[in-house]
matplotlib code that plots the C-alpha trace (Angstrom):
import matplotlib.pyplot as plt

x = [0.0, 1.4, 0.0, 1.0, -1.3, -1.1, -3.7, -4.2, -5.3, -7.3, -7.6, -8.5, -5.4, -4.7, -1.3, -1.4, 1.2, 2.9, 3.7, 3.3, 4.6, 2.9, 4.7, 3.7, 5.9, 4.4, 7.3, 5.1, 3.9, 3.8, 0.9, -0.7, -1.4, -4.0, -6.2, -5.0, -5.8, -6.8, -5.0, -3.5, -5.4, -3.2, -5.2, -3.7, -1.4, 2.3, 5.2, 5.0, 6.9, 5.5, 7.6, 7.0, 8.5, 8.4, 9.5, 12.8, 12.6, 9.0, 7.6, 4.9, 3.2, 1.9, -0.8, -2.1, -1.0, 1.3, 1.2, 1.7, -0.7, 0.7, 4.2, 6.4, 5.6, 8.8, 9.1, 11.3, 11.7, 13.0, 12.3, 13.5, 16.2, 18.2, 15.9, 12.8, 11.1, 8.7, 7.0, 5.5, 2.7, 0.8, 1.2, 3.0, 3.6, 5.1, 8.1, 9.9, 12.9, 12.8, 15.1, 16.1, 17.5, 17.3, 16.0, 15.0, 12.8, 11.0, 9.3, 6.0, 4.7, 6.1, 5.1, 6.2, 9.3, 8.3, 10.8, 11.7, 15.1, 16.8, 17.3, 14.7, 15.0, 12.3, 11.1, 8.5, 6.0, 6.0, 5.8, 9.5, 10.6, 12.8, 16.2, 16.6, 18.9, 20.7, 21.2, 21.9, 24.0, 26.4, 30.2, 31.9, 32.0, 28.8, 26.9, 23.2, 21.9, 19.9, 19.0, 16.9, 15.7, 15.7, 13.4, 11.4, 9.0, 11.7, 14.2, 17.7, 18.9, 20.5, 19.8, 22.8, 24.7, 23.8, 21.5, 19.1, 15.8, 15.6, 19.0, 20.5, 22.9, 24.4, 24.5, 25.5, 25.7, 23.5, 23.2, 21.3, 20.0, 18.2, 15.3, 14.2, 17.0, 18.6, 21.6, 20.4, 22.5, 23.3, 25.0, 24.8, 24.3, 24.1, 27.5, 29.7, 31.3, 33.9, 32.5, 34.7, 34.2, 33.2, 32.4, 29.4, 26.9, 28.6, 29.3, 30.8, 33.9, 33.3, 30.4, 29.9, 28.7, 26.3, 25.1, 22.5, 20.1, 20.2, 16.7, 16.0, 12.3, 12.8, 16.2, 17.5, 18.5, 20.0, 23.2, 23.9, 26.3, 27.7, 29.1, 30.7, 34.4, 35.3, 38.0, 38.7, 41.1, 43.7, 41.6, 40.2, 36.8, 34.4, 32.1, 29.7, 28.2, 25.4, 25.1, 22.3, 21.1, 23.3, 27.0, 27.8, 26.0, 27.6, 29.9, 32.1, 32.6, 34.2, 37.8, 38.8, 41.7, 43.3, 45.8, 48.5, 47.0, 44.0, 42.6, 39.5, 37.9, 35.5, 33.2, 30.0, 29.4, 28.5, 30.6, 32.0, 33.4, 35.8, 36.0, 37.6, 41.2, 42.5, 46.0, 47.8, 49.5, 49.9, 46.7, 46.0, 43.2, 41.5, 39.0, 37.2, 34.3, 33.0, 34.5, 36.6, 37.0, 39.2, 38.0, 41.6, 45.0, 44.1, 41.2, 43.5, 43.5, 46.9, 50.2, 51.5, 50.4, 49.4, 46.2, 45.0, 42.4, 41.1, 38.6, 37.0, 35.2, 31.8, 32.9, 34.9, 36.9, 38.5, 40.1, 40.2, 41.7, 39.9, 41.8, 44.5, 45.6, 48.1, 46.8, 49.9, 52.1, 49.7, 48.6, 50.8, 53.4, 50.8, 49.4, 50.0, 51.6, 48.7, 46.1, 44.2, 41.4, 41.1, 42.5, 39.7, 40.3, 37.8, 39.2, 40.6, 44.2, 47.0, 49.7, 51.5, 50.5, 52.9, 51.3, 54.2, 56.4, 56.2, 53.2, 50.5, 51.0, 47.6, 45.6, 43.1, 42.2, 38.6, 36.7, 34.6, 33.4, 30.4, 29.0, 29.0, 30.5, 32.7, 36.4, 38.7, 42.1, 44.5, 47.9, 49.9, 49.4, 52.2, 50.3, 51.2, 52.2, 51.0, 47.4, 45.5, 43.2, 40.1, 37.0, 36.3, 33.6, 30.2, 27.3, 24.4, 21.4, 18.2, 17.5, 19.7, 21.7, 25.1, 28.5, 31.2, 32.5, 36.2, 36.7, 40.1, 40.2, 43.4, 44.0, 45.7, 45.5, 45.8, 49.1, 51.9, 49.8, 48.2, 44.9, 42.4, 40.8, 37.5, 35.8, 32.4, 32.3, 31.9, 34.6, 34.5, 37.1]
y = [0.0, 3.5, 6.7, 9.8, 12.5, 14.4, 12.2, 10.1, 6.6, 4.7, 1.3, -1.4, -3.2, -6.9, -8.5, -11.9, -14.7, -13.2, -10.0, -6.5, -2.9, 0.3, 3.3, 6.9, 9.1, 12.6, 14.9, 18.0, 17.0, 14.3, 11.7, 8.8, 5.4, 3.2, 3.6, 3.6, 0.6, -1.5, -4.6, -5.2, -8.1, -11.2, -13.7, -17.2, -19.0, -18.4, -16.1, -12.8, -9.6, -6.0, -3.2, 0.4, 2.9, 6.7, 10.0, 11.8, 14.4, 13.4, 11.4, 8.7, 7.2, 3.6, 3.3, -0.2, -2.9, -5.5, -8.9, -12.6, -15.3, -18.8, -17.6, -14.4, -11.2, -9.4, -5.5, -3.7, 0.1, 1.9, 5.0, 7.3, 9.0, 8.9, 11.5, 9.2, 8.6, 5.7, 6.1, 3.1, 4.2, 0.9, -1.7, -4.3, -8.0, -9.3, -11.7, -11.5, -9.3, -5.5, -4.4, -0.8, -0.6, 3.1, 6.0, 6.4, 4.2, 6.4, 4.7, 6.5, 4.3, 2.3, -0.9, 0.1, -2.2, -5.8, -6.9, -3.3, -1.9, -4.4, -4.8, -7.6, -11.3, -12.2, -15.2, -16.0, -16.9, -13.4, -11.2, -10.6, -9.2, -10.6, -9.3, -5.5, -5.3, -2.3, -2.9, 0.3, -0.2, 1.8, 2.0, 4.4, 7.4, 7.9, 5.4, 5.4, 5.6, 3.3, 4.7, 3.9, 7.1, 7.2, 9.6, 10.0, 7.3, 4.8, 5.4, 4.0, 1.2, -2.0, -4.9, -7.2, -7.7, -10.9, -12.4, -13.9, -13.2, -9.6, -8.7, -6.2, -6.8, -5.1, -6.4, -3.0, 0.6, 1.7, 3.2, 5.6, 9.2, 11.2, 13.5, 14.9, 17.2, 14.8, 12.5, 8.9, 5.8, 3.0, 0.2, -2.9, -5.8, -3.4, -3.7, -1.7, -4.9, -4.7, -5.2, -6.3, -4.7, -7.3, -10.0, -11.5, -9.2, -5.9, -3.6, -5.6, -4.7, -1.9, -0.6, 2.4, 2.9, 5.8, 8.4, 11.1, 11.5, 13.6, 15.0, 18.6, 18.6, 16.0, 16.8, 15.6, 17.6, 15.1, 13.2, 9.5, 8.3, 5.0, 3.0, 0.0, -0.6, -1.1, -3.3, -2.0, -4.7, -4.2, -2.5, 1.0, 1.5, 4.4, 6.3, 8.5, 11.3, 13.5, 17.2, 18.0, 21.0, 20.4, 21.1, 17.3, 14.8, 11.5, 10.4, 7.2, 6.6, 3.2, 2.4, 2.2, -0.1, -1.4, -3.9, -3.4, -1.6, -0.5, 3.0, 5.2, 7.5, 10.1, 11.3, 13.4, 17.0, 16.2, 16.4, 13.1, 13.2, 10.5, 9.9, 6.6, 5.5, 5.2, 6.2, 2.9, 1.4, 2.9, 4.4, 6.1, 8.7, 10.4, 13.2, 14.0, 16.0, 17.5, 17.7, 15.0, 16.1, 14.3, 14.7, 14.6, 13.4, 9.7, 9.9, 10.6, 7.7, 5.8, 6.7, 7.2, 7.3, 10.1, 12.2, 13.6, 16.4, 17.0, 19.8, 20.9, 24.0, 22.5, 20.1, 21.6, 19.3, 19.9, 18.3, 19.4, 18.4, 19.1, 21.6, 22.3, 25.9, 25.1, 22.4, 22.9, 21.6, 19.0, 17.6, 19.0, 16.2, 13.6, 15.7, 14.7, 17.5, 17.3, 18.4, 21.5, 21.5, 23.4, 23.1, 23.9, 25.5, 24.5, 26.7, 30.3, 30.6, 33.2, 30.8, 31.9, 29.8, 29.5, 28.3, 29.3, 26.2, 22.4, 20.4, 22.9, 25.6, 24.7, 24.4, 27.0, 28.2, 27.7, 27.0, 24.1, 22.8, 20.7, 23.5, 25.8, 28.7, 31.3, 30.8, 33.9, 33.9, 36.6, 35.2, 36.0, 34.1, 33.8, 33.2, 31.0, 32.6, 35.9, 34.8, 34.3, 31.3, 31.1, 28.8, 25.3, 24.3, 23.2, 25.0, 22.9, 22.5, 24.6, 28.1, 29.3, 26.2, 26.2, 27.0, 27.8, 31.4, 32.1, 35.6, 37.3, 39.4, 41.3, 44.7, 44.5, 40.8, 40.7, 42.5, 41.8, 39.8, 40.6, 38.7, 36.9, 33.6, 32.6, 29.3, 28.3, 29.1, 32.1, 34.6, 37.8, 40.5]
z = [0.0, -1.0, 0.4, -1.4, 0.1, 3.3, 4.9, 8.0, 7.0, 9.6, 7.9, 9.0, 7.7, 7.5, 7.1, 5.5, 5.5, 2.4, 4.4, 3.1, 2.9, 3.9, 2.3, 3.2, 1.0, 1.7, 2.4, 3.3, 6.7, 9.4, 9.2, 11.2, 9.9, 11.6, 14.7, 18.4, 20.6, 17.6, 16.6, 13.2, 11.6, 11.0, 9.0, 8.8, 11.1, 10.5, 10.3, 8.3, 7.9, 7.9, 6.2, 7.2, 4.8, 5.4, 3.8, 4.4, 7.2, 8.2, 11.0, 10.2, 13.2, 13.0, 15.7, 15.4, 17.9, 16.2, 17.5, 16.3, 14.9, 14.8, 14.1, 14.7, 13.0, 11.9, 11.4, 8.9, 9.3, 6.2, 4.1, 1.4, 3.3, 6.5, 8.1, 7.7, 11.1, 11.8, 15.1, 16.9, 19.2, 19.9, 22.5, 20.5, 21.3, 18.1, 18.7, 15.4, 14.7, 14.4, 11.6, 10.8, 7.3, 6.9, 8.9, 12.6, 14.7, 17.4, 20.3, 20.9, 23.7, 26.6, 24.9, 21.4, 21.2, 22.5, 25.1, 26.0, 26.1, 28.4, 32.1, 32.5, 31.6, 29.1, 27.3, 24.6, 27.3, 28.8, 25.6, 25.3, 21.8, 19.1, 18.1, 17.3, 14.1, 12.8, 9.0, 7.2, 3.9, 1.9, 1.6, 4.1, 4.3, 2.3, 4.2, 5.1, 8.7, 10.9, 14.3, 17.4, 19.0, 22.8, 24.7, 27.9, 26.7, 26.1, 28.8, 28.6, 26.5, 28.2, 25.8, 25.5, 22.1, 20.3, 17.8, 20.2, 21.8, 23.4, 22.2, 19.8, 16.8, 13.9, 10.3, 8.9, 10.1, 13.0, 16.5, 18.8, 19.2, 21.9, 21.3, 24.7, 25.6, 28.1, 28.4, 27.8, 28.7, 26.3, 28.3, 26.2, 28.7, 31.5, 33.1, 30.7, 29.5, 26.7, 23.1, 20.3, 17.0, 14.3, 16.9, 18.6, 16.8, 17.4, 14.5, 11.6, 9.7, 7.2, 9.1, 11.3, 14.9, 14.6, 17.0, 16.3, 13.5, 10.3, 9.8, 9.2, 10.3, 13.1, 14.5, 17.8, 20.9, 23.4, 24.1, 24.0, 26.7, 25.5, 28.6, 27.1, 26.6, 22.9, 21.6, 18.0, 17.1, 14.3, 11.7, 11.0, 12.7, 12.1, 14.4, 12.7, 14.8, 13.3, 14.6, 16.9, 19.0, 22.0, 22.4, 22.7, 20.7, 22.0, 24.7, 24.9, 28.6, 28.3, 27.6, 23.9, 23.0, 19.7, 18.6, 15.9, 12.9, 14.8, 14.1, 14.7, 12.2, 13.5, 10.9, 10.9, 12.0, 15.5, 18.7, 20.2, 23.8, 25.1, 28.8, 29.1, 29.8, 26.2, 26.3, 25.9, 22.8, 19.3, 17.8, 14.6, 14.7, 11.8, 12.3, 9.0, 10.5, 13.6, 16.9, 18.8, 22.4, 24.9, 28.5, 29.9, 28.9, 29.7, 27.3, 24.3, 22.0, 22.3, 23.9, 20.3, 16.7, 14.5, 14.7, 11.4, 11.4, 7.9, 7.2, 3.9, 2.8, 3.9, 6.7, 9.6, 11.8, 15.2, 18.2, 21.8, 25.2, 28.4, 30.6, 28.1, 27.8, 25.0, 22.6, 20.4, 23.2, 24.5, 21.1, 18.4, 18.7, 17.7, 14.8, 11.2, 9.2, 6.6, 9.2, 8.5, 11.1, 14.4, 17.9, 20.3, 23.7, 26.4, 29.2, 29.3, 28.3, 28.3, 26.8, 23.6, 20.7, 17.8, 14.5, 12.4, 12.5, 12.6, 11.8, 13.0, 10.3, 8.6, 11.9, 13.4, 16.8, 18.0, 21.3, 22.5, 25.8, 26.8, 29.0, 25.9, 28.0, 26.4, 26.3, 26.8, 25.2, 26.4, 25.1, 21.9, 18.6, 16.1, 12.9, 10.0, 6.7, 8.0, 8.4, 11.5, 11.3, 13.5, 13.7, 12.5, 14.8, 13.6, 15.3, 16.6, 14.4, 14.8, 16.1, 18.9, 18.8, 20.6, 19.4, 22.0, 21.5, 21.5, 22.9, 22.1, 25.3, 24.6, 23.0, 19.6, 19.6, 15.8, 14.8, 12.3, 9.9, 6.6, 6.8, 9.0, 7.8, 9.5, 9.4, 11.1, 14.7, 17.0, 17.5, 19.5, 19.4]

ax = plt.figure().add_subplot(projection="3d")
ax.plot(x, y, z, "-o")
ax.set_aspect("equal")
plt.show()
């Protein structure tokens, strides 16, 4: 069934053993499908699959209750773009898998996802749910997104990783976002246990762990706090963070480790904060977009290895170290000479910053801190090639969204140079 107009469709609907797809592709407004507190009809005994497909940057709410009849009902969430939102508002009891192949699954009621979000041992006898699967496709870095949105209705997420009943698994790209302006916990298994990339149902090789959602009309304004330790192994792994309305979009609170050849790429315009103890071994780090913020020196990835910060004219990229008044001294030795992003101060500084030599000549000065408070700089800057470079921090999405302001609080701060180069971000003279 394909619905093209801006209409609410009440049904009734029946899903036979051959399964079916409901597509609502109107892009001009949000719409409802079905009637609240009414069951989806399931003629015949056996398994079946319901596919719900929406329109990019719109929310389509499916209000029927979804259950089983003689076999598990499976649900697939998809759509025409990464900003497609499918909202489940019924009291659902189906026991098949829930698979997100593209877009955002929003939980609009406490019983929207059978089996809940973890923390309780369930079985088929007490209406537990099947496996939740993240299955977005696409080759990095131009991949699609598959996101479970957490909010006040859903609460935090504690399902264990695995392919079994009431667990969560990845067969492609996928992850989590928050939409209620709070910090929501994702603790897979509930104890902060270490997860191994590419093993046991966790993110497979070549796929990204994703945070945040890219939807202009249904944007997100919260922070995901991911509690688990992560073992990256000996390959390049990617964390993709979309940009939301808060200063920080995702936090990795666990420890991150890697073996020989292991590396982390941070992509996406959002801000990722690392809080764990990560400063062991050799570690290659690539920042190709957004903000990578280390809470303190122990959170810096690896004791050695290069950090490359690559910005473009449309995608700023930056790194920052909590409490550092001189990021050139504290991070510059790890920086690859090809880096052209920004160093972000998070506290006031009066240190002299010399961008004229070494591997920092293409870097900028900006400001970022999770509290989004202004940062005052009163030191002396030695520019590279007679050009002061400032900015390089992506502002949050939406009206009045945050971007930490760098204040040059010194008279005649810009002297002896022929030009000033500004990139995105807030600068006050």
